[in-house]
C-alpha positions in Angstrom: 25.3 -14.5 -27.2 24.4 -16.7 -29.5 23.6 -19.4 -26.7 21.0 -16.7 -25.3 19.7 -16.3 -29.2 19.3 -19.8 -29.1 17.1 -20.3 -25.8 15.0 -17.3 -27.0 13.5 -18.7 -30.2 12.0 -21.6 -28.5 10.7 -19.6 -25.3 8.8 -17.1 -28.6 7.5 -20.6 -30.2 6.2 -22.0 -27.0 4.7 -18.5 -25.7 3.6 -16.5 -28.9 0.0 -17.0 -28.1 0.5 -15.3 -24.7 2.4 -12.7 -26.1 -0.2 -11.8 -28.9 -2.5 -11.4 -26.4 -0.4 -9.2 -24.4 -0.1 -6.9 -27.1 -3.3 -6.8 -28.0 -4.4 -5.8 -24.7 -1.7 -3.3 -24.6 -2.4 -2.0 -28.2 -6.3 -1.4 -26.9 -5.6 0.4 -23.6 -3.1 3.1 -25.5 -5.8 3.5 -28.1 -8.3 4.3 -25.7 -6.3 6.4 -23.8 -6.1 8.3 -26.6 -9.7 9.0 -26.9 -9.6 9.7 -23.2 -7.6 12.2 -24.1 -9.4 13.1 -26.7 -12.7 13.8 -24.7 -13.8 10.7 -26.7 -14.5 8.3 -24.1 -14.4 8.4 -20.0 -12.0 7.7 -18.1 -13.9 4.4 -16.5 -12.9 2.3 -19.9 -9.3 3.1 -20.0 -9.2 1.5 -16.2 -10.7 -1.9 -17.5 -8.6 -1.7 -20.3 -5.6 -1.4 -18.1 -6.3 -3.9 -16.0 -7.0 -6.5 -18.7 -3.4 -5.2 -20.3 -1.6 -6.2 -16.5 -3.2 -9.3 -16.8 -2.3 -10.3 -20.2 1.4 -9.3 -19.2 1.1 -11.4 -15.9 -0.3 -14.2 -18.0 2.7 -13.7 -20.6 5.9 -13.5 -18.0 4.1 -16.6 -15.7 4.1 -18.6 -19.0 7.5 -17.4 -20.2 9.1 -18.6 -17.0 7.5 -22.0 -16.8 7.8 -23.3 -20.4 11.1 -24.3 -22.3 14.1 -24.5 -20.2 14.1 -23.3 -16.5 16.8 -21.5 -14.2 18.7 -24.6 -12.9 18.9 -27.1 -16.2 21.9 -28.7 -17.3 23.7 -28.3 -19.0 23.0 -24.5 -19.8 23.7 -21.9 -17.3 21.5 -20.4 -15.1 23.1 -17.4 -16.6 22.6 -17.7 -19.9 18.7 -18.8 -19.4 18.2 -15.9 -17.2 19.3 -13.0 -19.8 17.5 -15.4 -22.6 14.1 -14.5 -20.3 15.4 -10.8 -20.3 16.1 -10.2 -23.6 12.4 -11.6 -24.3 10.4 -9.5 -22.1 12.8 -6.7 -23.7 12.0 -7.4 -27.2 8.2 -8.3 -26.5 7.1 -6.1 -23.4 9.2 -3.6 -23.1 10.1 -2.3 -26.4 5.8 -2.1 -27.1 5.2 -0.2 -24.2 8.5 2.5 -24.6 6.8 2.4 -28.0 3.3 3.1 -27.1 4.8 6.2 -24.6 6.8 7.9 -27.4 3.6 7.6 -29.9 1.0 9.0 -27.0 3.4 11.8 -26.3 4.2 12.7 -30.0 0.7 12.3 -30.7 -0.5 14.7 -28.2 1.9 18.0 -29.5 4.4 17.2 -26.8 8.4 17.5 -27.9 9.5 14.0 -27.6 13.1 14.2 -27.6 12.7 16.1 -24.3 11.2 13.1 -22.8 12.4 9.9 -24.2 14.8 9.0 -21.7 12.2 9.4 -19.0 9.6 7.5 -21.0 12.1 4.5 -21.7 13.1 4.3 -17.8 9.3 4.3 -17.1 8.5 1.7 -19.4 11.3 -0.5 -17.9 9.7 0.0 -14.5 6.0 -0.7 -15.7 7.3 -3.9 -17.3 9.2 -4.6 -13.9 6.3 -3.9 -11.9 4.2 -6.5 -13.6 6.1 -8.7 -14.7 8.9 -9.3 -11.7 6.7 -10.3 -8.8 4.9 -12.9 -11.2 8.5 -14.5 -12.6 9.3 -14.8 -8.7 6.2 -17.0 -8.4 6.8 -19.0 -11.4 10.5 -19.8 -10.4 8.9 -21.8 -7.5 5.9 -23.5 -9.2 5.4 -26.1 -11.6 2.2 -24.9 -12.8 0.3 -21.8 -14.0 -2.2 -23.1 -11.0 -0.3 -22.0 -8.8 1.0 -19.0 -9.6 -2.4 -17.6 -9.9 -3.4 -18.8 -6.4 0.1 -17.6 -4.6 -0.3 -14.0 -6.5 -3.7 -13.9 -5.4 -2.5 -14.4 -1.8 0.2 -11.8 -2.4 -2.1 -9.3 -3.4 -4.1 -10.0 -0.4 -1.9 -9.6 2.0 0.1 -6.6 0.4 -3.3 -4.4 -0.4 -5.9 -5.1 2.7 -3.4 -3.0 5.1 -3.5 0.3 2.6 -7.4 -0.1 1.9 -8.5 2.5 5.2 -5.7 4.5 4.4 -7.8 5.4 1.3 -5.5 8.2 -0.7 -4.2 9.7 2.1 -1.2 7.9 3.0 2.5 9.3 4.4 4.7 10.7 1.5 6.6 7.6 -0.3 4.4 4.9 1.2 3.2 3.3 -2.1 6.9 4.2 -3.8 8.5 2.4 -0.6 6.5 -0.8 -1.0 7.0 -1.2 -4.5 10.6 -0.8 -4.7 10.8 -3.6 -1.8 8.9 -6.1 -4.0 10.9 -5.1 -7.1 14.0 -5.7 -5.1 12.9 -8.9 -3.3 11.3 -10.1 -6.3 14.8 -10.0 -8.8 16.6 -11.5 -5.7 14.5 -14.6 -5.7 14.7 -15.1 -9.2 18.2 -14.7 -9.2 18.4 -17.2 -6.1 16.4 -19.7 -7.8 18.3 -19.6 -10.8 21.1 -20.6 -8.5 19.6 -23.1 -6.0 16.1 -23.9 -7.1 15.3 -24.4 -3.5 11.3 -24.1 -4.1 10.3 -24.0 -0.3 13.2 -21.5 0.7 11.8 -19.2 -2.0 8.7 -19.4 -1.0 9.1 -18.5 2.5 11.1 -15.8 1.1 8.2 -14.5 -1.5 6.2 -14.6 1.6 8.1 -12.6 4.1 8.8 -9.7 0.9 4.8 -9.4 1.1 4.8 -9.2 4.5 7.7 -6.4 4.8 5.8 -4.4 1.7 2.3 -4.5 3.8 4.3 -3.4 6.8 4.9 0.4 5.4 1.6 1.2 6.6 2.7 0.4 10.3 5.7 2.5 9.9 6.4 5.4 11.7 5.8 9.2 10.9 9.4 10.3 11.5 10.3 7.3 9.3 8.6 9.0 6.2 10.4 12.4 7.2 13.6 11.0 7.1 13.2 9.3 3.4 11.5 12.1 2.4 14.2 14.4 3.0 17.0 12.0 2.1 15.5 11.8 -1.6 14.3 15.1 -1.8 16.9 17.2 -0.4 14.1 19.1 1.1 15.0 20.9 4.3 13.3 21.7 7.9 11.1 25.0 7.3 10.0 24.4 11.1 11.6 28.2 11.7 9.8 29.6 9.0 6.4 29.1 11.2 3.8 31.2 9.8 6.2 33.8 8.6 6.7 33.2 5.4 8.1 35.1 2.6 5.6 37.3 0.1 3.7 35.3 -2.3 4.7 31.4 -0.5 1.9 29.5 0.2 2.2 26.8 3.1 -0.7 23.9 1.9 -1.7 20.8 3.8 -0.9 18.1 0.9 -1.3 14.4 3.3 -3.4 14.0 6.1 -2.6 10.6 8.2 -4.7 9.4 11.2 -3.2 6.9 13.4 -6.7 5.1 13.9 -7.0 2.7 15.2 -3.6 1.9 16.6 -3.7 5.6 18.1 -5.3 8.8 18.1 -2.7 11.1 17.3 -2.6 13.2 13.9 -0.1 13.5 11.7 -0.1 16.1 9.2 2.0 16.9 6.9 2.2 20.4 5.0 3.8 21.4 2.2 5.8 25.3 1.0 5.3 26.4 -2.6 7.1 29.1 -3.9 5.4 31.3 -6.3 5.7 30.0 -10.1 5.1 31.3 -13.8 1.5 32.2 -14.4 0.0 32.2 -17.9 -2.8 33.7 -19.5 -5.1 31.3 -21.8 -7.4 32.6 -24.3 -11.1 31.3 -23.5 -11.4 29.9 -26.9 -8.4 28.0 -27.6 -5.9 25.5 -26.0 -2.3 26.8 -25.7 1.3 25.2 -24.3 2.5 26.5 -21.1 5.8 25.8 -19.7 6.2 23.9 -16.5 2.4 23.4 -16.9 1.1 21.6 -19.8 -0.9 21.5 -22.5 -4.2 23.3 -21.3 -7.6 24.2 -23.0 -10.9 25.8 -21.5 -14.3 24.5 -22.4 -17.5 26.6 -21.9 -19.8 23.8 -22.7 -21.6 22.2 -21.2 -20.2 24.0 -17.9 -16.8 25.9 -17.9 -14.1 23.6 -17.4 -9.9 23.6 -17.7 -8.3 20.8 -19.2 -4.6 20.8 -18.8 -2.5 17.7 -19.8 1.5 16.9 -19.2 4.1 14.4 -19.3 4.6 12.6 -16.3 4.1 13.8 -12.5 5.7 17.5 -12.7 5.6 17.9 -8.6 3.6 20.9 -7.5 0.2 22.6 -7.5 -1.6 23.8 -10.7 -4.0 27.0 -9.7 -6.8 28.3 -12.1 -8.5 31.8 -11.6 -10.3 33.9 -12.7 -9.6 37.5 -12.7 -8.6 37.8 -8.9 -11.0 35.0 -7.7 -9.3 31.2 -7.7 -11.6 29.2 -9.5 -9.9 25.6 -8.6 -6.9 24.0 -7.7 -4.9 20.8 -8.2 -2.2 19.6 -6.2 0.1 17.2 -8.2 2.1 14.5 -6.4 4.9 15.5 -4.4 6.8 12.3 -4.7 9.9 11.6 -7.1 9.2 11.2 -10.4 11.0 8.1 -10.6 9.7 6.8 -7.9 6.2 5.0 -8.8 6.1 4.4 -12.6 2.9 5.6 -14.8 0.9 3.4 -17.2 0.5 6.3 -19.5 2.5 9.2 -19.9 0.2 12.3 -20.6 -1.6 12.6 -17.5 -4.6 14.8 -17.0 -5.9 17.7 -15.0 -9.7 18.6 -15.3 -12.1 20.5 -13.5 -15.4 22.1 -13.7 -16.4 25.6 -12.6 -18.6 24.8 -9.7 -20.4 28.0 -9.8 -22.8 28.5 -12.8 -21.3 30.0 -15.5 -18.0 32.3 -15.1 -18.9 36.0 -15.9 -17.1 37.2 -19.6 -14.7 39.8 -18.6 -12.1 38.6 -15.8 -8.9 36.9 -17.9 -8.1 33.6 -17.3 -4.8 32.7 -15.7 -2.7 29.3 -14.6 -0.1 29.1 -12.3 2.3 26.2 -11.6 3.8 26.3 -8.1 6.7 24.2 -7.2 7.1 22.3 -3.7 9.7 23.7 -2.0 10.2 22.1 1.8 7.6 20.2 4.0 7.6 19.5 7.7 5.3 17.6 9.9 3.4 18.0 13.3 2.5 16.1 16.1 
């Protein structure tokens, strides 16, 4: 351990300017997120701040793996060097990310003790998603310019096949592609630490990103099997249209086979009745299973619900017996894809003028029960 700490010191000394830029960008992103949640800044500003923060983290990671002793150096063991790099990332990236997560949840009035473990694990995933691919590229490169060019190439290879699908992607596609990249990048870093074969490492990285991009073309049956394996969802084909009272069947994903075929696949989700709450028109309230919700009458009637993480299911907002609006929340496992900010926001405006003052405002959270696909 003393040797690991001995390696951490020069790493921090060589990379502290880049670490300072990363921490400043993270702090700005966190502060802007709080302003967005408080309706003081538009969400567009947060997207720009997040992009800058990710770029700063990538730059810091690249310089960390390019500076100082590199894996394979002698007489230091590769294991000690990798542990030192991981410890440096933990102190300068994971810990600050976790602190911003905890602070956001606490400042928005959610019980921190109920979410601390999930938020910490999410911080690890966010940093891993941003740092591991860059670390793998830096392990097979000799300068920052090479890392940047290879990173841009990997982005093009991975993202272009996904563009024409917009947001209507098969269940689990994004999470699967992400975990392929993370697992492969970790393998490349460990391989390079032991053998230092740059050409083989670059070939492995190219194959890794091609595999991640290929998830766009995986058959629909594969996604159904993956969903059942990870979510323990049953086969509801036998229910057909005869659903129990109060249940609903809704389409949550839609995918067309174009341009390779004319086959259309629809994935539907069964949702059971959930808890229903009546919300005062003049103040907000914390609703179990829903989040913190607040109605607003100016300039037009709207409902703003904030919740921690990605609870799955559907939020239904009603004015008396009439549905005002609804929001489909993610159906993927909460651990599958990390979230940049812990408090998510659902905000919708009532599109039919000012609502009448008589009917009660009710909010219902409906949980997904199972899925089925039709060809």
